[in-house]
C-alpha positions in Angstrom: 0.0 0.0 0.0 1.5 3.3 -1.1 1.2 6.3 1.3 2.7 8.8 -1.1 6.2 10.2 -1.5 6.0 12.2 1.7 4.0 9.9 4.0 7.0 8.1 5.5 6.6 4.9 7.3 3.1 3.6 7.2 1.3 2.4 10.3 -0.9 -0.4 9.4 -3.3 0.1 12.4 -3.7 3.7 11.1 -4.3 2.7 7.6 -6.8 -0.1 8.8 -8.7 2.7 11.0 -8.9 4.9 7.8 -10.7 2.2 6.0 -13.8 2.4 7.8 -16.7 3.4 5.3 -18.4 5.7 7.8 -15.4 8.1 7.8 -16.1 8.9 3.9 -19.9 9.3 3.9 -20.7 12.6 2.2 -16.9 13.5 2.1 -17.1 14.8 -1.4 -20.0 17.3 -0.9 -18.6 18.4 2.4 -15.4 19.1 0.5 -17.0 21.2 -2.0 -18.9 23.2 0.8 -15.7 23.6 2.7 -13.9 25.0 -0.4 -16.5 27.5 -0.8 -16.5 28.7 2.6 -12.6 28.9 2.6 -12.7 30.6 -0.7 -14.9 33.3 0.7 -12.7 33.7 3.8 -9.5 34.1 1.8 -11.4 36.7 -0.5 -12.4 38.5 2.7 -8.8 38.5 4.1 -7.6 39.8 0.8 -9.6 43.1 1.2 -7.7 44.5 4.2 -4.5 43.2 2.6 -5.1 45.0 -0.6 -5.7 48.3 1.2 -2.4 47.9 2.9 -0.7 47.2 -0.5 -2.5 50.3 -1.9 -1.0 52.5 0.9 2.4 50.8 0.6 2.2 51.6 -3.2 1.5 55.2 -2.6 4.4 55.5 -0.1 6.7 53.9 -2.5 5.7 55.8 -5.6 4.1 52.7 -7.1 6.7 50.1 -6.4 4.8 48.3 -3.6 1.9 47.7 -6.1 3.8 44.9 -7.4 2.6 42.9 -4.5 -0.8 42.6 -5.8 0.7 40.0 -8.2 1.3 37.6 -5.2 -1.4 38.8 -2.7 -4.1 36.2 -3.0 -1.7 33.2 -3.3 0.3 34.6 -0.5 -2.9 34.9 1.7 -4.2 31.4 0.7 -0.8 29.8 1.6 -0.7 31.5 5.0 -4.3 30.5 5.5 -3.9 26.9 4.7 -0.6 26.7 6.5 -1.9 27.9 9.7 -5.3 26.2 9.6 -4.8 22.9 8.0 -1.4 22.8 9.5 -2.6 23.2 13.0 -3.6 20.4 15.5 -7.1 20.4 14.1 -5.8 19.6 10.7 -8.6 21.4 9.0 -9.4 25.0 7.7 -12.4 26.8 9.2 -14.5 25.7 6.1 -13.5 22.1 6.8 -14.3 22.3 10.4 -17.8 23.8 9.5 -18.3 21.0 7.1 -17.1 18.4 9.9 -14.1 17.0 7.9 -10.4 17.1 8.4 -7.1 15.8 6.6 -5.5 12.8 8.0 -2.1 11.4 7.0 -2.1 7.8 6.1 1.1 7.1 8.2 -0.6 8.4 11.3 1.4 11.4 11.9 -0.2 14.9 12.5 -0.3 17.4 9.5 2.2 20.0 9.7 2.2 23.4 8.1 4.6 22.5 5.3 2.5 19.6 4.2 -0.7 21.5 4.5 0.8 24.2 2.1 2.0 21.6 -0.3 -1.6 20.0 0.0 -3.1 23.4 -1.0 -0.5 24.1 -3.7 -1.0 20.7 -5.4 -4.8 21.0 -5.0 -4.6 24.3 -7.1 -2.1 22.9 -9.5 -4.3 19.9 -10.3 -7.4 21.8 -10.5 -5.8 24.4 -13.0 -4.5 21.5 -15.1 -7.2 19.0 -14.8 -10.4 20.7 -14.1 -13.1 19.0 -13.6 -11.1 15.8 -14.3 -9.5 16.1 -10.7 -13.0 15.3 -9.3 -13.1 11.9 -11.3 -10.2 10.6 -9.2 -12.4 10.9 -6.1 -14.8 8.6 -7.8 -12.3 5.8 -8.4 -10.4 5.7 -4.9 -11.5 3.8 -2.0 -11.0 6.6 0.4 -12.6 9.2 -2.1 -9.1 10.8 -2.3 -8.4 13.3 -5.0 -5.1 13.3 -6.9 -3.3 15.5 -4.4 -4.4 13.2 -1.4 -3.0 10.2 -3.1 0.3 11.9 -4.1 0.9 13.2 -0.5 -0.5 10.1 1.4 -3.5 12.0 2.9 -7.1 11.4 3.2 -9.9 13.7 4.0 -12.3 12.2 6.6 -15.4 13.0 8.6 -14.3 14.7 11.9 -17.5 13.7 13.8 -18.5 10.1 13.2 
């Protein structure tokens, strides 16, 4: 059983526990709902940051406005790193939907893996949309492509 290149040593007990079908009931729908909530939160966080960049641009005679090019990705990366990479292993949207990310090796999510998870999600969605969702229909744990690559699974938090 392959846990992905970043999963490390796989703990068989953890993998067996993650095979319970009840953990995946409604996960695809919950993932979509959590994505919409998280997308809205990142958009709201972008507003004050854009104001700060506007002021910075005025103070630097336009040089600071170059930060607009990386503003949304930077906010999204920080958001995912600090939320999914926390001990709760879920973004606020995921917590609202009652799901969290679990590593197949049983270790806790860390901020670096959480950021990589988010970046691979956006990369796969950009390249494969909407085919990225087809992978979730074919895997036993309803994993998307980035989950398979990283050795993670999204499960229901409250079962």
